[in-house]
C-alpha positions in Angstrom: -125.2 85.7 -144.5 -126.5 83.3 -147.0 -125.2 84.4 -150.4 -124.1 83.2 -153.7 -121.1 81.5 -152.4 -123.2 79.5 -149.9 -125.6 78.3 -152.5 -128.6 80.2 -151.0 -131.3 81.2 -153.6 -131.3 84.8 -154.6 -134.3 86.8 -155.8 -134.6 89.7 -158.2 -135.1 93.1 -156.7 -136.9 96.2 -158.0 -133.9 98.5 -157.5 -131.1 96.3 -158.5 -127.8 96.3 -156.8 -126.5 94.3 -153.9 -128.6 93.1 -151.0 -131.5 90.8 -150.2 -134.3 90.3 -152.7 -137.8 91.2 -151.8 -140.0 90.0 -154.6 -141.2 87.0 -152.7 -143.0 89.1 -150.1 -144.4 91.9 -152.3 -147.9 92.9 -151.4 -150.7 92.3 -153.9 -152.1 95.4 -155.5 -155.7 94.2 -155.5 -158.1 95.0 -152.7 -157.4 93.0 -149.6 -160.0 90.3 -148.9 -159.0 90.5 -145.2 -160.3 94.0 -144.5 -162.7 93.2 -141.7 -160.5 90.4 -140.1 -157.7 92.9 -140.0 -160.0 95.5 -138.4 -161.1 92.8 -135.8 -157.4 92.0 -135.1 -156.6 95.7 -134.7 -159.4 96.0 -132.1 -158.0 92.9 -130.4 -154.7 94.8 -129.9 -156.7 97.1 -127.5 -157.8 94.2 -125.3 -155.1 94.8 -122.6 -156.5 98.4 -122.4 -160.0 97.3 -121.5 -160.3 99.5 -118.4 -158.9 102.5 -120.2 -161.3 101.9 -123.2 -164.3 101.6 -120.8 -163.3 104.9 -119.1 -162.9 106.5 -122.6 -166.3 105.2 -123.5 -167.8 106.6 -120.3 -166.4 110.1 -120.9 -167.6 109.9 -124.5 -171.1 109.0 -123.5 -171.2 111.9 -121.0 -169.7 114.4 -123.6 -172.1 113.3 -126.3 -175.2 113.3 -124.0 -174.5 116.8 -122.9 -173.9 117.9 -126.4 -177.2 116.6 -127.7 -179.1 118.0 -124.9 -177.8 121.5 -125.6 -179.9 122.3 -128.8 -183.1 121.3 -127.0 -182.4 123.7 -124.2 -181.4 126.4 -126.7 -184.7 125.8 -128.5 -186.5 126.5 -125.2 -184.6 129.8 -125.0 -185.7 130.7 -128.6 -189.3 129.9 -127.6 -188.9 132.3 -124.6 -187.8 135.1 -126.8 -190.3 134.5 -129.6 -193.2 134.0 -127.1 -192.2 137.1 -125.2 -192.1 139.3 -128.4 -195.6 138.0 -129.4 -196.9 138.4 -125.8 -195.8 142.0 -125.7 -197.9 142.8 -128.8 -201.1 141.5 -127.1 -202.9 143.8 -124.7 -202.9 142.8 -121.1 -206.2 141.4 -119.9 -206.9 139.6 -123.2 -206.6 135.8 -123.1 -204.7 133.7 -125.6 -208.0 132.0 -126.6 -209.6 135.3 -127.4 -206.7 136.3 -129.7 -207.0 133.0 -131.5 -210.8 133.4 -132.0 -210.4 136.9 -133.3 -207.8 135.8 -135.9 -210.0 132.9 -137.0 -212.9 135.3 -137.3 -210.8 137.6 -139.5 -209.8 134.7 -141.7 -206.2 134.5 -140.6 -206.2 130.8 -139.8 -202.5 130.3 -140.2 -201.6 132.9 -137.6 -204.3 131.6 -135.3 -202.9 128.0 -135.5 -199.3 129.3 -134.8 -200.4 131.4 -131.8 -202.5 128.6 -130.5 -199.4 126.3 -130.4 -197.4 128.9 -128.4 -197.2 129.5 -124.6 -198.2 133.2 -124.3 -198.7 135.6 -121.4 -200.4 138.6 -123.0 -198.7 141.9 -122.2 -195.8 140.2 -120.3 -192.9 140.5 -122.8 -189.6 138.6 -122.6 -188.8 136.9 -119.2 -185.1 137.8 -119.1 -184.6 136.1 -115.8 -185.7 132.8 -117.1 -183.8 133.4 -120.4 -180.6 134.1 -118.3 -181.0 130.8 -116.5 -181.5 128.9 -119.8 -178.4 130.5 -121.3 -176.3 129.8 -118.2 -177.5 126.2 -118.2 -176.5 125.8 -121.9 -173.1 127.3 -121.2 -172.5 124.9 -118.3 -173.6 122.0 -120.5 -171.2 122.8 -123.3 -168.3 123.5 -120.9 -168.8 120.1 -119.2 -169.2 118.4 -122.6 -165.8 120.0 -123.7 -164.2 118.9 -120.5 -165.3 115.3 -120.9 -164.3 115.4 -124.5 -160.8 116.6 -123.5 -160.5 113.8 -120.9 -161.6 111.3 -123.5 -158.9 112.4 -125.9 -156.2 112.5 -123.3 -157.0 108.9 -122.1 -157.4 107.6 -125.6 -154.0 109.0 -126.6 -152.5 107.0 -123.7 -154.4 103.8 -124.8 -153.2 104.1 -128.4 -149.6 104.9 -127.6 -149.3 102.0 -125.1 -150.9 99.7 -127.7 -148.4 100.8 -130.3 -145.6 100.3 -127.7 -146.6 96.7 -127.3 -146.9 96.3 -131.1 -143.4 97.6 -131.7 -142.1 95.4 -128.9 -143.9 92.3 -130.4 -142.5 93.1 -133.8 -139.0 93.5 -132.4 -139.3 90.2 -130.5 -140.6 88.5 -133.7 -137.7 89.7 -135.7 -135.4 88.1 -133.2 -137.2 84.7 -133.7 -137.6 84.5 -137.4 -135.1 82.3 -139.3 -132.4 83.8 -141.4 -134.2 82.7 -144.5 -137.0 85.2 -143.8 -134.7 88.2 -143.8 -132.9 86.7 -146.8 -136.1 87.0 -148.9 -137.0 90.6 -147.9 -135.2 93.8 -148.8 -133.9 95.6 -145.8 -135.6 98.9 -146.7 -138.9 97.1 -147.2 -138.6 95.5 -143.7 -137.6 98.8 -142.1 -140.7 100.4 -143.8 -143.0 97.9 -142.2 -141.6 98.2 -138.7 -141.4 102.1 -138.8 -143.6 103.7 -141.4 -146.4 101.2 -141.3 -146.6 101.0 -137.5 -146.5 104.9 -137.4 -149.4 104.9 -139.8 -151.4 102.4 -137.8 -150.8 104.6 -134.7 -152.0 107.7 -136.5 -155.0 105.9 -137.9 -156.1 104.6 -134.5 -155.5 107.9 -132.9 -157.6 109.8 -135.3 -160.3 107.3 -136.1 -161.0 105.7 -132.7 -162.0 108.9 -130.9 -163.9 110.2 -134.0 -165.7 106.9 -134.6 -166.7 106.6 -130.9 -168.0 110.1 -130.8 -169.7 110.0 -134.1 -171.5 106.7 -133.5 -172.7 107.8 -130.1 -173.7 111.2 -131.4 -175.8 109.6 -134.1 -177.6 107.4 -131.6 -178.1 110.3 -129.1 -179.4 112.7 -131.8 -181.8 110.1 -133.2 -183.3 109.7 -129.7 -183.6 113.5 -129.3 -185.0 113.9 -132.8 -187.7 111.3 -132.2 -188.6 113.1 -128.9 -188.7 116.4 -130.8 -190.6 115.4 -134.0 -191.1 111.9 -135.3 -192.2 113.2 -138.7 -189.0 115.2 -139.2 -187.0 112.2 -137.9 -188.2 110.0 -140.7 -186.9 112.6 -143.2 -183.5 112.7 -141.5 -183.1 108.9 -141.1 -183.8 108.3 -144.8 -180.4 109.8 -145.5 -178.5 107.0 -143.6 -178.8 104.2 -146.2 -178.0 106.7 -148.9 -174.8 107.7 -147.1 -173.9 104.1 -146.4 -174.3 103.1 -150.1 -172.2 106.1 -151.2 -169.5 105.4 -148.6 -169.2 101.7 -149.4 -169.0 102.3 -153.1 -166.2 104.8 -152.8 -164.3 102.9 -150.1 -164.4 99.7 -152.2 -162.6 101.5 -155.0 -160.0 103.3 -152.9 -158.9 100.4 -150.7 -156.8 98.8 -153.4 -154.9 102.0 -153.9 -154.1 102.3 -150.2 -152.6 98.9 -150.3 -150.6 99.8 -153.4 -149.5 103.1 -151.7 -147.9 101.3 -148.8 -146.4 98.6 -151.0 -144.7 101.3 -153.2 -143.6 103.2 -150.0 -141.7 100.0 -148.9 -140.2 99.6 -152.4 -139.1 103.2 -152.5 -137.5 103.0 -149.0 -135.7 99.9 -150.0 -134.3 101.6 -153.1 -133.2 104.7 -151.3 -131.6 102.7 -148.4 -129.8 100.4 -150.9 -128.5 103.2 -153.1 -127.4 105.4 -150.1 -125.5 102.5 -148.6 -123.8 101.7 -151.9 -123.5 105.3 -152.9 -119.8 105.1 -153.8 -120.4 102.0 -156.0 -123.2 103.7 -157.8 -120.9 106.6 -158.6 -117.9 104.4 -159.6 -119.8 102.3 -162.1 -121.7 105.3 -163.5 -125.2 104.1 -162.5 -126.3 107.5 -161.2 -128.7 108.0 -164.1 -130.0 104.5 -163.9 -130.5 104.8 -160.2 -132.3 108.1 -160.7 -134.5 106.6 -163.3 -135.4 103.7 -161.0 -136.2 106.2 -158.3 -138.4 108.2 -160.6 -140.3 105.1 -161.6 -140.8 104.0 -158.0 -141.6 107.6 -156.9 -144.1 107.9 -159.8 -145.8 104.6 -158.9 -146.1 105.9 -155.3 -147.5 109.2 -156.5 -150.1 107.6 -158.7 -151.3 105.2 -156.0 -151.3 107.9 -153.3 -153.1 110.4 -155.5 -155.8 107.9 -156.5 -156.2 106.7 -152.9 -156.5 110.2 -151.5 -158.6 111.6 -154.4 -161.2 108.7 -154.4 -161.5 108.5 -150.6 -161.6 112.3 -150.5 -164.9 112.2 -152.5 -166.6 110.7 -149.5 -166.8 113.9 -147.5 -168.3 116.1 -150.3 -170.8 113.4 -151.1 -171.9 113.2 -147.5 -172.2 117.0 -147.3 -174.3 117.0 -150.5 -176.7 114.4 -149.0 -176.7 116.3 -145.7 -177.6 119.6 -147.4 -180.6 118.0 -149.2 -181.8 116.7 -145.9 -181.4 120.1 -144.3 -183.5 121.8 -147.0 -186.3 119.2 -146.6 -186.3 119.6 -142.8 -186.4 123.4 -143.1 -189.4 123.3 -145.5 -191.4 120.7 -143.6 -190.5 122.3 -140.2 -191.7 125.7 -141.4 -195.0 124.2 -142.4 -195.2 122.5 -139.0 -194.6 125.9 -137.2 -197.1 127.6 -139.4 -199.7 125.0 -138.7 -199.1 125.3 -134.9 -197.9 121.7 -134.6 -194.4 122.7 -133.5 -192.9 125.8 -131.9 -190.2 127.8 -133.6 -187.7 126.8 -130.9 -188.3 123.0 -131.5 -187.8 123.5 -135.2 -184.6 125.4 -134.5 -183.5 122.6 -132.2 -184.4 119.9 -134.8 -182.5 121.8 -137.6 -179.5 121.8 -135.3 -179.9 118.1 -134.7 -180.2 117.5 -138.4 -176.9 119.3 -139.0 -175.3 117.4 -136.1 -176.8 114.2 -137.4 -175.3 114.5 -140.9 -172.0 115.8 -139.6 -171.0 112.6 -137.7 -172.1 110.5 -140.6 -169.9 112.7 -142.9 -167.1 112.3 -140.4 -167.5 108.6 -140.4 -167.3 108.6 -144.1 -164.2 110.8 -144.1 -162.6 108.6 -141.5 -162.8 105.6 -143.9 -159.8 106.7 -145.9 -157.7 106.9 -142.7 -159.1 103.6 -141.6 -158.4 101.9 -144.9 -154.8 103.3 -144.9 -154.3 102.1 -141.4 -155.7 98.6 -142.2 -153.4 98.3 -145.2 -150.4 99.1 -143.0 -151.7 96.8 -140.2 -151.9 94.0 -142.7 -148.3 94.4 -143.6 -147.2 94.6 -140.0 -149.3 91.5 -139.2 -147.5 89.6 -142.0 -144.3 90.2 -140.1 -145.9 89.0 -136.8 -147.3 85.9 -138.6 -144.0 84.9 -140.2 -143.1 81.3 -139.5 -140.7 81.4 -136.5 -137.6 79.4 -136.2 -137.8 76.1 -134.4 -138.1 76.7 -130.7 -135.3 75.7 -128.3 -135.8 72.4 -126.5 -137.8 72.6 -123.3 -135.0 70.7 -121.5 -131.9 71.6 -123.3 -128.5 69.8 -123.1 -125.3 71.7 -122.6 -121.8 70.9 -123.4 -119.4 70.5 -120.5 -116.3 72.7 -120.8 -115.1 74.6 -123.9 -113.1 72.1 -125.9 -114.6 72.8 -129.3 -114.8 69.2 -130.5 -117.2 69.5 -133.5 -118.5 66.6 -135.6 -120.6 66.6 -138.8 -122.4 63.3 -139.0 -124.1 62.6 -142.4 -125.5 66.1 -142.6 -128.1 67.0 -145.2 -129.3 70.5 -146.1 -131.0 72.5 -148.8 -132.4 76.0 -149.0 -135.3 74.8 -151.1 -136.7 71.2 -151.2 -136.2 70.8 -154.9 -132.6 72.0 -155.0 -130.5 69.9 -152.6 -127.1 71.4 -151.7 -125.5 69.2 -149.0 -126.6 65.6 -149.3 -124.2 63.6 -147.1 -121.4 65.6 -145.3 -119.3 64.1 -142.5 -116.1 65.3 -141.0 -114.5 65.8 -137.5 -112.9 69.0 -136.1 -110.8 68.1 -133.0 -110.1 70.6 -130.2 -107.4 73.1 -131.1 -107.4 72.3 -134.8 -107.6 74.9 -137.5 -110.0 73.7 -140.3 -109.7 75.6 -143.6 -112.6 75.5 -146.0 -111.9 76.3 -149.7 -113.7 75.9 -152.9 -115.3 77.9 -155.7 -118.1 80.4 -155.2 -121.4 78.6 -154.4 -119.6 75.5 -153.1 -121.3 75.7 -149.7 -118.5 77.1 -147.6 -120.6 79.8 -145.8 -123.5 77.4 -145.6 -121.3 75.2 -143.5 -120.7 78.0 -141.1 -124.4 78.9 -141.0 -125.2 75.3 -140.0 -122.7 75.4 -137.2 -124.4 78.6 -135.8 -127.9 77.1 -136.4 -128.9 80.0 -138.6 -130.5 77.2 -140.6 -131.8 73.8 -139.5 -130.5 70.6 -140.8 -132.5 68.5 -143.3 -130.9 65.3 -142.0 -128.0 64.0 -139.9 -126.6 65.9 -136.9 -123.9 68.1 -135.7 -122.4 67.6 -132.3 -120.3 70.0 -130.1 -118.3 68.2 -127.4 -120.5 65.1 -127.9 -123.8 67.1 -127.5 -126.2 67.4 -130.5 -126.4 71.2 -131.2 -130.1 70.9 -132.0 -130.7 69.9 -128.3 -128.8 73.0 -127.1 -130.3 76.5 -126.8 -129.2 78.8 -129.6 -127.9 81.3 -127.0 -125.8 78.6 -125.4 -124.4 77.4 -128.7 -123.6 80.9 -130.0 -122.1 82.0 -126.7 -119.4 79.4 -127.5 -118.8 80.7 -131.0 -117.1 83.8 -132.3 -117.3 85.1 -135.9 -115.2 87.5 -138.0 -116.8 88.1 -141.4 -115.5 89.4 -144.6 -118.2 92.2 -144.4 -117.3 94.2 -141.3 -120.3 95.1 -139.1 -119.7 97.9 -136.7 -122.3 99.9 -134.8 -122.7 103.6 -134.3 -120.8 104.3 -131.0 -117.3 104.4 -129.7 -114.4 102.0 -130.6 -114.5 100.8 -127.0 -118.2 99.9 -127.3 -117.6 98.0 -130.5 -114.8 95.9 -129.1 -116.8 95.3 -125.9 -119.7 94.0 -128.0 -117.9 90.7 -127.9 -118.4 90.5 -124.1 -120.5 93.2 -122.5 -119.1 92.6 -119.0 -115.4 93.0 -120.1 -113.3 95.3 -118.0 -111.3 98.2 -119.5 -108.1 96.2 -119.1 -109.5 93.2 -121.0 -110.7 95.5 -123.8 -107.3 97.1 -124.1 -105.5 93.7 -124.0 -107.7 92.4 -126.8 -107.0 95.6 -128.8 -103.2 95.2 -128.3 -103.3 91.5 -129.2 -105.0 92.3 -132.5 -103.0 95.5 -133.2 -105.9 97.8 -132.8 -104.3 99.7 -130.0 -101.5 101.1 -132.1 -103.9 103.0 -134.5 -106.4 103.9 -131.8 -103.7 105.7 -129.8 -103.1 107.9 -132.8 -106.7 109.1 -132.9 -107.6 112.3 -131.1 -110.2 110.7 -128.9 -108.6 107.3 -128.7 -111.0 104.5 -127.6 -113.7 107.2 -127.2 -113.6 107.9 -131.0 -117.2 107.7 -132.1 -117.9 105.7 -135.3 -120.8 106.8 -137.5 -123.4 104.5 -138.9 -121.2 103.2 -141.7 -117.9 103.6 -139.8 -116.6 105.7 -142.7 -114.3 107.7 -140.4 -111.8 104.9 -140.2 -110.3 102.7 -143.0 -111.7 99.3 -144.1 -108.6 97.5 -142.7 -109.0 99.3 -139.3 -112.7 98.2 -139.2 -111.7 94.6 -139.8 -109.1 94.8 -137.0 -111.8 96.0 -134.6 -114.1 93.1 -135.5 -111.1 90.7 -134.9 -110.5 92.3 -131.5 -114.2 91.9 -130.7 -114.0 88.1 -131.4 -110.7 87.9 -129.5 -112.4 89.5 -126.4 -115.2 86.9 -126.6 -112.8 84.0 -126.2 -115.1 81.4 -127.8 -114.4 77.7 -128.0 -115.2 77.8 -131.8 -113.8 80.6 -134.0 -115.1 81.2 -137.5 -113.1 83.4 -139.8 -114.8 84.2 -143.1 -112.1 85.8 -145.2 -111.3 87.8 -142.0 -108.0 89.2 -143.2 -109.0 90.0 -146.8 -109.2 93.8 -146.1 -105.9 94.4 -144.4 -102.5 95.0 -145.9 -99.9 92.2 -146.2 -97.8 93.4 -143.2 -100.9 93.8 -141.0 -102.1 90.4 -142.1 -98.9 88.8 -140.8 -99.4 90.5 -137.5 -103.1 89.5 -137.3 -102.2 85.9 -138.2 -99.9 85.8 -135.2 -102.7 87.2 -133.0 -105.0 84.6 -134.4 -102.6 81.8 -133.7 -102.6 82.8 -130.0 -106.4 83.1 -130.1 -106.8 79.6 -131.7 -104.8 77.9 -129.0 -107.0 75.1 -127.6 -109.9 76.2 -129.7 -111.4 74.9 -132.9 -111.1 77.4 -135.8 -112.8 77.4 -139.1 -111.2 79.5 -141.8 -113.0 80.3 -145.1 -110.3 81.5 -147.4 -109.8 82.3 -151.1 -106.1 83.3 -150.6 -104.7 79.8 -150.2 -101.4 81.2 -148.9 -103.1 82.1 -145.7 -104.2 78.5 -144.8 -101.0 76.5 -145.6 -100.5 75.9 -141.8 -104.1 74.7 -141.3 -104.4 71.3 -139.6 -107.1 70.2 -142.0 -108.2 71.6 -145.3 -111.6 70.8 -146.6 -112.1 71.3 -150.4 -115.8 71.8 -151.1 -117.8 71.7 -154.3 -121.6 71.6 -154.8 -122.1 71.1 -151.0 -119.8 68.1 -150.8 -116.2 67.6 -149.5 -114.3 66.4 -152.5 -110.9 66.5 -150.8 -109.5 66.8 -147.3 -106.1 66.7 -145.8 -103.1 69.0 -145.0 -101.6 71.4 -147.5 -98.7 69.1 -148.3 -101.0 66.1 -148.7 -103.4 67.8 -151.0 -100.6 69.3 -153.1 -99.0 65.8 -153.4 -102.4 64.3 -154.4 -102.5 66.6 -157.4 -106.3 67.0 -157.2 -108.7 69.9 -157.1 -106.8 71.8 -154.3 -103.5 71.5 -156.2 -105.2 72.9 -159.3 -106.6 75.8 -157.4 -103.3 76.5 -155.7 -101.4 76.3 -159.0 -103.9 78.5 -160.8 -103.7 81.1 -158.0 -100.0 81.4 -158.0 -99.3 80.6 -161.6 -101.7 83.2 -163.1 -99.6 86.3 -162.3 -96.5 84.6 -163.9 -98.5 83.7 -167.0 -99.8 87.2 -167.3 -96.3 88.5 -167.0 -95.1 86.3 -169.8 -98.0 87.2 -172.0 -97.5 90.9 -171.3 
């Protein structure tokens, strides 16, 4: 809305071309100082799912508990087999103590110590009945652990998706409350990237990290308990690896975080460039900027590639580093465990169980490290989404709003002041009155403040001073919905939505009947070209409405405003895209529409406003002249110069030619 002709500030943009600048909101490339606060805020999003998270935690505890018990029971099975094999080699009737004494007497102290630490029944062999019970018990434990793990994943998926549903809803609600100045400063593609790509990345990160982190942390705790019970000595060896892994993970994560932030920043810039160049594809072709556009794309794509490569490569080092530390711990446990078995201080099954615990112990630590790259990526995206949620909202509607009685359209500007930026005043003291049924034409050079005037009427921006009244009610004391329901706009840039022609006309008043839609179409001469289409009013317009002409699109927007029947009508170069004959017909329709309604017409073609009741000539945010067409021509001022220049230029060119 706010553009060069309105005096709004513009910002440079990475991709060039038309649209809103986004430099003001570009993300910093350095590592975010808000990593842990953002993580805390992300966790806060799960607060409404407390019951679900408690249930998920319960299933996780059950699954992890059963999983860590399994190796201990398997170790008991190994002891049954090993003890049975050794027992079968000892003659029946000989006690275990006798065997130990014989081995010591023969000088085989190591064997004697090992056999002394075992539970033997000489001559008995392997107890397959007991072994079967052990194996069935282990099978049942792992089946139940898997079942609880499945239930945990199923419930957690619902928790995360409901959380993302609320986040998307909150972002959508926020975008409906931010002032127009916010979207003026941000590229459309960048904003779309934040509310689509970044939210999807947050959802994926939460989905993959929450379950894994819960399981890994509880697994580490459970395994430490089981390792202490199994062997305190070997536990000390295993636990020494924790600080080593933490130091390695922190060092790597610190380097990769800044690249994840850069990755999502460049993703937003690339989306903005692609969206911009696709929308203006024909202009890019016409002005021969294909190579320049491709070069810009390659630069942005290259920046995204470099940031993504570095982020993934550096964070990808975490897992191999964790595995390396884990393998060192595994070797140490195997050596010390073997010595313990040989010395009779531990059974072979307990060493086997501890080795399994050591592998399970380092695995969740490695997984936690590997999850850090996903977590960092998700936090970087969450920070960008939270920036949207934290944007300064527009001034709230009054708690006890006033409302204008009737629909007269009596509008008064009373010493209005306004500026887009505090140090660049645009409108310093503007006063005029628009009486019901009057047509007010606004003319002036580009940047004079014409569209700004319209934006102030619609309360797209708030005043810096003075007031505007509608039917003797200050519009700042009305709700925006009430004010805008009394106002209809037809812009120079036609905005149609993907859908049928009927739907686009009915957008002016959702509850309109079919007859009212057709009447509006006939009054604005839409009906005559719609009848010629194969599907008539059911013709589906694509996203850019390229399957109808520009003039036809403009007529549909006029029909939409006609159907709304507002008390104030704003026409911003509304007939600039239609041919001369159609313009005459549309002007007739507008004359009928403007009856008993206040109309503001922004026009560059002065021939279209000669019948206006009041013409305001603006320059630098001030009204420099006002009056009827005849009065302003007679005055010989700015308007007369504009009028003469507009109609004299072709004649001069003809003479020169």
